[in-house]
C-alpha positions, -999 to +999 in steps of 0.1 A: +193-623+265+171-649+284+166-685+288+134-705+295+142-727+326+116-743+347+122-731+385+131-757+413+112-759+437+119-780+467+092-783+485+069-811+482+034-807+469+001-818+485-021-835+457-056-822+453-084-840+471-111-834+448-110-815+413-130-784+407-136-752+394-139-716+411-139-681+396-119-652+399-126-614+393-096-599+388-102-560+383-071-542+379-067-503+373-064-503+333-085-535+327-107-562+345-112-599+340-130-625+346-110-663+347-119-695+356-095-715+375-096-752+376-074-772+406-073-816+394-045-838+409-020-814+410-031-796+385-036-758+380-054-736+351-067-708+348-081-695+313-104-659+309-137-654+301-139-620+293-117-590+294-126-549+299-110-523+297-108-497+329-111-462+320-118-431+345-147-409+340-140-371+341-171-359+360-175-321+368-162-329+407-132-344+393-122-380+382-141-413+391-138-450+386-172-461+368-173-493+392-213-497+387-204-509+348-178-526+358-198-553+382-225-550+352-199-568+331-181-590+361-219-604+370-227-606+328-201-624+324-199-645+355-231-663+333-202-669+304-183-686+330-209-709+345-223-716+307-187-730+298-181-746+334-214-756+356-199-769+382-181-737+394-183-739+432-174-702+440-162-664+437-137-645+443-127-604+437-105-585+442-089-552+426-066-520+431-065-504+467-069-474+484-105-463+463-137-466+478-182-466+477-201-444+499-232-461+505-263-448+522-293-475+533-277-497+505-274-473+476-238-460+466-239-421+467-216-419+430-193-431+415-161-438+436-133-411+426-100-420+414-070-425+428-052-401+407-084-379+414-060-343+435-089-341+455-073-358+479-041-336+486-065-315+507-068-341+537-030-345+537-028-314+557-058-319+575-049-350+588-009-342+596-021-312+618-040-340+643-013-369+638+019-362+629+034-383+599+061-397+624+029-410+648+011-422+614+037-450+606+042-463+635+006-466+642-007-479+608+033-488+588+023-470+556+040-453+529+031-415+529+010-416+496-017-385+493-042-409+478-045-433+503-079-441+517-076-417+552-067-389+528-093-398+503-119-401+534-112-365+546-115-343+513-151-362+504-175-338+510-202-365+505-192-386+543-212-374+561-243-385+541-229-426+542-233-452+568-209-477+548-172-473+532-164-499+512-133-507+494-140-515+457-136-554+457-159-551+487-182-534+474-182-555+441-194-582+469-219-566+485-236-558+457-236-598+450-239-610+483-257-584+504-230-587+530-211-558+540-174-563+550-137-548+553-110-578+535-082-577+558-050-574+530-070-547+517-081-531+547-046-527+553-042-499+523-066-477+541-040-464+570-069-465+590-063-506+603-036-510+634-002-529+614+003-550+650-030-555+658-046-560+623-076-543+633-099-504+631-077-484+654-107-471+666-086-441+687-067-430+653-102-426+635-114-405+662-083-384+662-089-381+626-122-375+632-135-394+605-164-412+612-162-450+629-194-463+615-190-463+581-158-490+588-171-528+581-166-558+599-125-574+587-122-604+579-093-628+566-086-641+534-105-673+525-136-670+547-174-674+531-183-636+527-220-649+515-245-669+492-252-652+461-282-628+468-312-645+449-314-625+422-277-626+412-275-659+416-312-659+387-293-631+365-257-657+359-274-686+363-261-702+393-275-729+414-288-725+452-259-716+477-231-703+455-207-687+478-183-656+472-152-661+491-127-640+505-095-640+488-070-615+485-089-584+474-060-565+472-051-575+439-008-576+448-016-597+477-033-625+453-005-621+430+020-625+462+002-662+467+006-673+427+050-665+434+062-696+427+093-693+456+116-721+465+120-709+495+119-679+515+147-657+506+131-639+475+121-603+466+085-598+446+075-569+421+043-574+411+039-555+382+010-539+363+002-501+367+023-503+393+054-516+407+051-533+438+085-543+450+094-564+490+093-590+508+068-611+528+081-609+565+061-623+596+061-586+614+063-553+604+087-532+595+085-498+615+121-480+620+125-448+613+149-457+584+125-478+562+095-446+573+121-423+552+128-445+528+084-447+521+084-485+528+043-499+535+040-524+558+008-545+541-015-570+554-009-600+532-027-635+533-021-659+562-011-631+586+016-621+566+031-590+556+041-573+530+074-550+534+068-533+500+076-497+480+054-488+449+069-473+418+053-456+393+063-488+372+044-495+331+018-464+342+044-441+326+051-463+294+011-472+290+002-434+298+031-423+274+019-445+244-018-434+254-008-398+243+007-404+217-024-424+204-043-393+214-022-372+190-029-400+154-001-417+154-007-461+150+012-473+179+015-500+203+040-511+234+049-542+212+062-520+185+081-501+212+097-524+233+117-543+210+139-517+190+143-502+226+158-531+235+183-526+202+196-489+212+229-493+225+240-456+236+233-446+273+202-431+283+191-409+312+177-427+345+141-410+357+134-406+385+102-432+384+084-414+417+086-384+410+050-370+416+046-350+385+041-386+369+012-394+385-015-380+374-030-387+342-025-363+307+007-362+291+031-378+302+062-375+271+059-334+279+065-337+312+093-364+308+108-341+287+106-314+309+118-332+340+149-340+315+155-310+305+149-289+340+183-315+347+203-302+315+196-335+298+186-339+268+146-345+258+140-383+241+148-377+204+119-401+194+096-426+209+121-450+213+143-433+229+115-425+252+102-459+258+139-474+264+144-443+292+114-451+305+121-489+310+156-483+320+144-456+344+118-484+361+144-511+361+167-488+379+136-484+407+128-521+410+168-530+417+168-498+440+137-513+459+153-543+457+182-536+476+163-514+498+138-543+508+160-565+516+185-543+539+157-520+559+141-557+571+169-581+573+160-609+549+184-620+522+174-620+487+191-644+460+162-642+438+138-623+425+102-629+415+082-601+386+047-615+387+020-596+364+012-580+332+053-566+336+069-602+335+059-604+297+084-577+292+115-587+287+139-558+285+122-547+318+129-581+336+166-582+320+176-546+328+162-558+364+182-586+369+216-562+356+216-537+384+206-559+413+233-590+403+204-614+413+186-632+386+149-622+378+124-654+373+096-641+351+063-656+356+031-659+358+016-631+343-019-638+352-008-639+396-035-623+408-065-642+394-041-675+405-035-665+441-074-654+438-080-693+429-057-710+451-070-691+483-106-701+473-091-740+464-089-753+504-123-745+510-135-767+489-113-798+494-088-790+454-062-782+478-044-795+507-017-777+526+000-741+530-001-717+507+038-723+501+030-762+490+004-747+470+029-724+447+045-756+430+011-767+412+020-727+400+057-739+389+048-765+372+020-747+352+032-717+351+066-723+332+089-690+345+116-677+322+147-667+343+169-640+335+205-642+343+224-608+353+247-600+329+260-567+339+267-557+373+273-517+367+250-496+381+241-465+361+265-438+363+244-412+338+216-401+360+207-372+365+196-371+401+222-366+427+250-384+438+243-394+466+214-414+455+235-436+432+253-470+449+291-468+443+287-503+432+267-535+428+242-540+453+254-571+481+230-596+490+233-626+501+233-657+476+235-693+471 
């Protein structure tokens, strides 16, 4: 099903001017990690110091993140990182997007709401009554998602008591340095950043009746946020003057930096709790077709545009496993994927982006109900359910690649899958098959690697463009290449026939 091949990368590498180490604090929506990254004379490595689960917390007013505990964990493990590698020069922090903490006089009012909490729905109608979805897209380039930051803010009863709103990585940076900033790539996910200007859209904020004063100064990736507060430096055993550096603090922005692409004609899939599928561009795509297809224009590193579509991704699989475990079953993901790969009979294809699959809870029952409503039998067992989910995700990935290419006019000759999902061999192969394109899988820790690469040039550990630094990634983390084995799109989907391509997609290939 696969063959290991090193990616061929024709761009000239740039040698490191001096070796050194940095730390990446990478907080995902299901787990967090602290990683030491080392760059040394054309070599790159990352190694974990610690990992921690990141689970939602149910409170009386809804579902929250336990960000205070995540920060405490990160700080305690930074001490372990410095004990292991005393010459660490700086820290970069990235996380998932859209969620935020509110401050008043430097104190957080409450733990941040979880994006899967349903309170934000109340903000959608209120904001759309002031500014139409069409105008919002023209201004911010954002895919409509009911949990986008602007909708959450509109529904947040605590907002009037706050003087600052900080996205999750910026909140941690504030606790470590005392500086209040908004890193630009993550700020682009709020819906309040001008898609063409890269600045807060003050007119939009005013029309939406949101307080402009809570939005902090914007900074770009690579900028030094500030030195560690003395008490933080003492806690972790750091010397005077260790800095926190802004990276692509939206984890996908950092992950795309670590894509070992040989040329510009690639699509990426950053594959974790969500699957973010798209292409990198110099300018946004703001057509009515791209809005109707729910494509996003997010900020990238070096002023680039990440033109992408959100797919529910491994949340469907991990959420199903969580439900089965809660019922007392001894089960894990690897034990399901291997037998699912052996399933040869056709399986139905779900709409992986159906809103009913978004909230936490009993996903297997919702999946079964979705199928039965369409006169398709429910899965017979966990293995068949796993196969249905993985085929559905791969189908959504392939369609999103075709959409990104067609809507942007960017030819695509290869798909790069990075992040945890790149380890799922079945998912990678089933993405290659309908797209008719090779899938290059890896690196797994792309976000942490990109975080490290953004910090490295400022210390003289590396030089050159981010593309040239991608050579280091290809050499250090040899990817796996999956060749398409079939060009046939699924014909057994219970979705409407108009949603089914009649043949394999036609893209420019070498």
